[in-house]
C-alpha positions in Angstrom: 1.7 28.1 59.0 -1.1 25.7 60.0 -4.0 26.8 57.9 -4.2 27.8 54.3 -7.5 28.6 52.5 -7.5 28.7 48.7 -10.5 30.0 46.8 -10.5 29.5 43.0 -13.0 31.1 40.7 -11.6 31.3 37.1 -14.5 33.6 36.0 -14.0 36.2 38.7 -12.1 39.5 38.5 -9.9 38.0 41.3 -9.6 34.4 40.3 -7.6 33.3 43.3 -7.7 34.3 47.0 -5.4 32.8 49.5 -5.7 33.1 53.3 -2.7 32.0 55.4 -2.6 31.6 59.2 0.8 31.0 60.7 1.1 29.0 63.9 4.4 28.8 65.7 6.1 29.1 69.1 5.7 32.7 70.2 9.3 32.9 71.2 10.6 32.2 67.8 11.9 35.5 66.3 10.6 36.8 63.0 10.0 40.0 61.1 7.0 41.1 59.0 6.8 40.8 55.2 9.1 42.9 53.1 11.5 42.3 50.2 14.0 40.4 52.4 15.1 38.5 49.2 15.6 40.1 45.8 12.2 40.1 44.0 10.5 38.1 46.6 8.3 39.3 49.5 7.4 37.6 52.7 7.8 37.5 56.4 11.3 36.3 57.5 12.0 33.7 60.1 15.1 34.9 62.0 15.9 31.5 63.4 16.3 29.6 60.2 16.3 32.5 57.6 13.4 31.3 55.4 9.7 32.1 55.3 6.3 30.5 55.6 4.7 32.4 52.7 6.5 34.0 49.7 5.2 36.2 46.9 6.8 37.0 43.6 4.9 40.2 42.5 6.3 40.2 39.0 5.1 36.6 38.3 1.8 37.2 40.4 2.7 34.0 42.2 2.8 32.8 45.8 4.2 29.8 47.7 2.8 28.8 51.1 4.3 26.2 53.4 2.7 24.1 56.2 4.3 21.5 58.4 3.2 17.9 57.6 3.2 14.6 59.3 5.4 11.6 58.8 9.1 10.6 59.1 11.5 13.4 60.1 14.7 14.0 58.1 18.0 12.8 59.5 19.4 15.4 61.9 22.8 15.4 60.2 21.3 16.3 56.8 18.2 18.3 57.7 17.5 21.6 56.0 15.0 24.3 56.8 11.7 24.0 55.0 11.6 27.8 55.0 13.5 27.9 51.7 10.8 25.9 49.8 8.1 28.7 49.5 10.8 31.1 48.2 12.0 28.7 45.6 8.4 27.7 44.7 7.3 31.3 44.3 10.3 32.1 42.1 10.2 28.9 40.0 6.5 28.2 39.8 6.5 24.7 41.4 8.3 22.4 43.7 12.0 22.8 43.3 14.1 19.9 42.1 15.7 19.1 45.5 16.6 16.0 47.6 13.5 15.9 49.7 14.9 13.5 52.1 16.7 16.5 53.7 13.3 18.0 54.7 10.9 17.2 57.4 7.3 16.5 56.1 5.5 19.4 54.6 2.6 20.6 52.4 3.5 23.2 49.8 0.9 25.3 47.9 1.9 27.2 44.8 -0.8 29.6 43.5 -1.2 32.1 40.7 -4.2 33.6 38.9 -4.5 30.4 36.8 -5.0 28.1 39.8 -3.1 26.3 42.5 -1.2 23.1 43.0 -0.4 21.2 46.2 2.7 19.0 47.0 2.8 16.9 50.1 5.8 15.1 51.4 5.6 12.6 54.4 9.3 11.9 54.6 9.2 9.0 52.1 6.5 9.6 49.5 5.8 12.7 47.5 2.2 13.5 46.3 0.9 16.2 44.0 -2.6 17.6 43.5 -4.2 20.3 41.3 -6.8 22.1 43.3 -10.0 22.5 41.2 -12.3 25.5 41.2 -13.9 26.0 44.6 -12.9 26.6 48.2 -10.2 24.4 49.8 -8.5 24.2 53.2 -5.1 22.7 53.9 -4.0 22.0 57.4 -1.2 20.0 58.9 -3.0 16.8 58.1 -3.2 17.9 54.4 -5.9 18.8 52.0 -9.1 18.1 54.0 -12.0 17.4 51.7 -14.4 15.9 54.2 -15.9 17.1 57.5 -13.8 15.1 59.9 -11.7 18.1 60.8 -13.8 20.4 63.0 -12.0 23.6 61.9 -12.5 22.8 58.2 -16.1 21.7 58.7 -16.9 25.0 60.3 -14.9 27.5 58.2 -14.9 26.1 54.7 -18.6 26.7 54.1 -18.2 30.3 55.5 -15.3 31.0 53.2 -17.2 29.5 50.2 -20.1 31.8 50.8 -18.0 34.9 51.3 -18.4 37.6 48.6 -15.3 38.1 46.5 -13.9 41.7 46.3 -14.8 43.0 42.8 -11.4 44.5 42.3 -7.9 44.4 43.8 -8.4 47.8 45.5 -11.9 47.0 46.8 -12.6 46.2 50.5 -12.2 42.6 51.7 -15.5 42.6 53.4 -16.2 39.5 55.4 -12.9 37.9 54.4 -11.0 39.8 57.1 -13.4 38.7 59.8 -13.2 35.0 58.7 -9.4 35.1 58.3 -9.0 36.4 61.9 -11.1 33.6 63.4 -14.8 34.7 63.1 -14.8 35.5 66.8 -14.3 31.9 68.0 -12.3 31.7 71.3 -8.9 30.1 71.1 -10.1 27.1 73.2 -12.8 26.2 70.7 -11.8 23.0 68.8 -13.0 24.7 65.6 -10.9 27.8 66.1 -8.5 28.8 63.4 -6.6 31.3 65.7 -5.1 29.3 68.5 -3.2 29.8 71.7 -1.7 26.9 73.7 0.3 27.3 76.9 2.5 24.2 77.2 3.6 22.6 80.5 7.2 23.7 79.9 6.2 27.4 79.8 6.3 27.9 76.1 3.3 29.2 74.1 2.3 27.9 70.7 -0.2 30.0 68.9 -1.2 31.9 65.8 1.3 34.7 65.1 0.1 36.3 61.8 -2.6 36.2 59.1 -2.1 36.9 55.4 -4.8 37.8 52.9 -3.6 37.5 49.3 -5.5 38.2 46.0 -3.9 37.1 42.7 -5.3 38.5 39.5 -4.2 39.2 35.9 -3.8 42.8 36.9 -1.6 42.4 39.9 -1.3 41.2 43.5 -2.8 42.5 46.7 -1.1 41.4 49.8 -2.5 42.3 53.3 -0.9 41.2 56.5 -1.4 41.4 60.3 0.6 40.3 63.2 -2.5 40.7 65.4 -4.4 37.6 64.3 -7.6 38.3 66.2 -8.2 41.9 65.0 -9.9 42.2 61.6 -9.1 45.9 61.5 -5.3 45.4 62.0 -4.4 44.4 58.5 -1.9 46.6 56.7 -1.2 46.7 53.0 2.1 45.1 51.8 1.4 45.2 48.1 -1.1 47.7 46.7 -2.6 45.6 43.9 
């Protein structure tokens, strides 16, 4: 997953909204979200067995993973980062693990009370609490300025988007924004990407998640057609 948007408004009926866009090689096998693990729901990566975004409906909590930048883990001890969002959603934070076994990552853990971010560059671990407002995390981390073109374009739009008044209410403009707002894949601001590499492989956006976390439950919508705002299907009913 290469873009996560977190919108926090403690006074709202839905205090936390999370948008997740997963970018990966298109040939990497995966299956859509379901309860592939007891009590936890998410899409499953068939190559390594983990996930990029996990939801614990009973706890009304989610863990979302992005690749980071830095020093790679030694090949002989490397473990899949796909287990991290599962453990985080179940435990409520970064698991107590030997992080030197993992390549760099950013890990978001969110519930109706707010969100925290852990970032590991292969040697140093950092932690932030996201304050109320609209935030975007990409592979370079929590981008708070306007240097990143994607963030500079999309963050104001997400910040102005009207929140659904209830878990079963329409998403409104959130679906259009989450699926790229109509920007072409070649636009440097684009959130939905498609890159054809010289070796014939394609790296692009494979799925989009819309997640609402509230005291009354969880709403989880998902699409494997990242450019179609009408293609979302309900995973959890709210």
